[in-house]
C-alpha positions in Angstrom: 0.0 0.0 0.0 2.8 2.4 0.9 4.6 1.6 -2.4 1.5 2.5 -4.4 1.2 5.8 -2.5 4.7 6.7 -3.3 4.2 6.0 -7.0 0.9 7.9 -7.1 2.6 10.9 -5.4 5.4 11.0 -8.0 2.9 10.6 -10.8 0.8 13.5 -9.5 3.8 15.7 -9.3 5.0 14.9 -12.8 1.5 15.1 -14.4 0.7 18.3 -12.6 3.7 19.9 -14.1 2.9 18.5 -17.5 -0.7 19.7 -17.3 0.6 23.3 -17.1 3.4 23.0 -19.6 1.6 21.0 -22.3 -0.7 23.8 -23.5 2.2 26.1 -23.9 3.4 23.9 -26.8 0.2 24.8 -28.6 0.2 28.5 -27.9 3.8 29.9 -27.5 3.9 31.0 -31.2 0.7 32.9 -30.8 2.2 35.5 -28.3 3.5 37.8 -31.1 0.5 36.9 -33.4 -2.2 39.3 -34.4 -5.8 38.1 -34.3 -7.9 39.1 -37.3 -11.5 38.7 -38.4 -11.6 37.1 -41.9 -14.6 36.8 -44.1 -15.5 33.3 -45.2 -15.3 32.4 -48.9 -18.1 32.2 -51.4 -19.6 29.0 -49.9 -21.0 31.0 -46.9 -23.4 33.8 -46.9 -22.3 37.4 -46.7 -21.3 38.4 -43.2 -19.9 35.0 -42.1 -16.6 35.6 -40.4 -14.0 33.6 -38.5 -11.2 34.6 -36.2 -7.7 33.8 -37.3 -4.2 35.0 -36.6 -1.3 36.3 -38.7 2.4 36.9 -38.0 2.8 34.0 -35.6 6.3 33.2 -34.3 8.4 31.3 -36.9 5.4 31.1 -39.2 4.0 28.2 -37.2 0.4 27.0 -37.5 -1.7 25.3 -34.9 -3.0 22.6 -37.2 0.3 20.7 -37.3 0.7 20.7 -33.5 -2.9 19.5 -33.3 -2.3 16.7 -35.7 0.8 15.5 -33.9 -1.1 15.7 -30.6 -3.9 13.6 -32.1 -1.6 10.9 -33.3 0.4 10.9 -30.0 -2.7 10.5 -27.8 -4.2 8.0 -30.1 -1.1 5.8 -29.7 -1.1 6.3 -25.9 -4.8 5.4 -25.7 -4.3 2.3 -27.8 -1.3 1.1 -25.8 -3.1 1.7 -22.4 -6.2 -0.2 -23.6 -4.1 -3.1 -25.0 -2.2 -3.3 -21.7 -5.6 -3.3 -19.8 -6.9 -6.0 -22.1 -3.8 -8.2 -21.5 -4.3 -7.8 -17.8 -7.9 -8.8 -18.0 -7.0 -11.9 -20.0 -4.2 -12.8 -17.5 -6.6 -12.3 -14.6 -9.1 -14.6 -16.3 -6.5 -17.3 -16.7 -5.8 -17.2 -13.0 -9.5 -17.7 -12.1 -10.5 -21.3 -11.9 -14.1 -20.7 -13.0 -13.9 -18.2 -15.8 -17.4 -16.9 -16.2 -19.0 -14.8 -18.8 -18.1 -11.6 -16.9 -14.4 -11.7 -17.9 -15.4 -12.3 -21.5 -17.8 -9.4 -21.4 -15.1 -7.2 -19.9 -12.8 -8.1 -22.7 -15.5 -7.3 -25.3 -16.2 -4.0 -23.5 -12.6 -2.9 -23.5 -12.3 -3.9 -27.2 -15.4 -2.0 -28.2 -14.4 1.0 -26.2 -10.9 1.0 -27.7 -12.3 0.8 -31.2 -14.8 3.6 -30.5 -12.0 5.8 -29.1 -9.7 5.1 -32.1 -12.5 5.9 -34.5 -12.9 9.4 -33.0 -9.2 10.0 -33.1 -9.1 9.1 -36.8 -12.1 11.3 -37.6 -10.5 14.2 -35.7 -7.3 13.7 -37.6 -9.2 13.6 -40.9 -10.7 17.0 -40.0 -7.3 18.4 -39.4 -5.8 17.0 -42.6 -8.7 18.4 -44.6 -8.0 21.8 -43.1 -4.3 21.5 -43.8 -4.7 20.5 -47.5 -7.8 22.6 -48.4 -7.0 25.8 -46.5 -7.4 28.8 -48.8 -9.2 26.8 -51.5 -12.7 27.3 -52.7 -13.8 23.7 -51.9 -16.8 22.5 -50.0 -14.4 20.9 -47.4 -14.5 24.2 -45.5 -17.9 23.1 -44.3 -16.2 20.4 -42.2 -15.3 23.1 -39.7 -18.9 23.3 -38.7 -19.2 19.7 -37.8 -15.9 19.3 -35.9 -17.0 20.7 -32.5 -20.0 18.4 -32.5 -17.7 15.5 -33.2 -15.5 16.4 -30.3 -18.5 16.6 -27.9 -19.8 13.3 -29.2 -16.5 11.7 -28.5 -16.7 12.7 -24.8 -20.3 11.4 -24.5 -20.2 8.4 -26.7 -17.1 6.8 -25.3 -18.5 7.0 -21.8 -21.8 5.5 -22.9 -20.2 2.7 -24.8 -18.2 1.7 -21.8 -21.2 2.1 -19.5 -23.5 0.0 -21.7 -21.0 -2.8 -22.5 -19.1 -3.4 -19.3 -20.5 -6.1 -17.0 -19.8 -4.1 -13.8 -22.6 -1.7 -14.7 -25.1 -4.4 -15.5 -27.8 -4.4 -12.8 -28.6 -7.8 -11.6 -32.1 -8.4 -10.3 -32.1 -8.8 -6.5 -35.2 -10.2 -5.0 -35.8 -9.2 -1.4 -36.1 -12.0 1.0 -39.4 -12.4 2.6 -39.8 -13.7 6.0 -43.1 -15.1 7.3 -43.7 -15.0 11.0 -46.6 -16.9 12.4 -47.9 -15.7 15.7 -50.1 -18.0 17.6 -52.6 -16.1 19.5 -55.1 -17.6 21.8 -58.1 -15.8 22.8 -59.9 -17.0 25.9 -63.1 -15.4 27.0 -63.2 -14.4 30.6 
């Protein structure tokens, strides 16, 4: 127990530091940048604008950092889920009676991993479409409208997939025990 506490303490210190440094990687080049309102191209109605930036440090763009982050976290997520799946399989091998719950847990982890990876790939496709079609008069610029909904759906759907498929969250029917007490009463008239 003490060993786990030491590991958790070290992890929290490291991850707390990373939590504050990580966003700087995506924003340091925006410090000298100038924010501008740009009008959308001909596909949108008149008056549609979006906020962009110019003159960023070293000419860097956020889309490449976003793409690298997507691929990194997709790999980390896949590795963590594969390790978890291996641990579940090993735990099942140690149990004498391997029931259907361990099999359902394996299926749940697999489905959740696939759903997670699908959303990472879709997010990466949005970023790639933006990188390759930026400044062109193509209909791909409409994908910008859908992307925030996809990000929100990722947060909601992954949780629901895990909740609906994992056996821990299955409610088993518990019937209350009934107790019958017979009381013998005798009534004697006086």
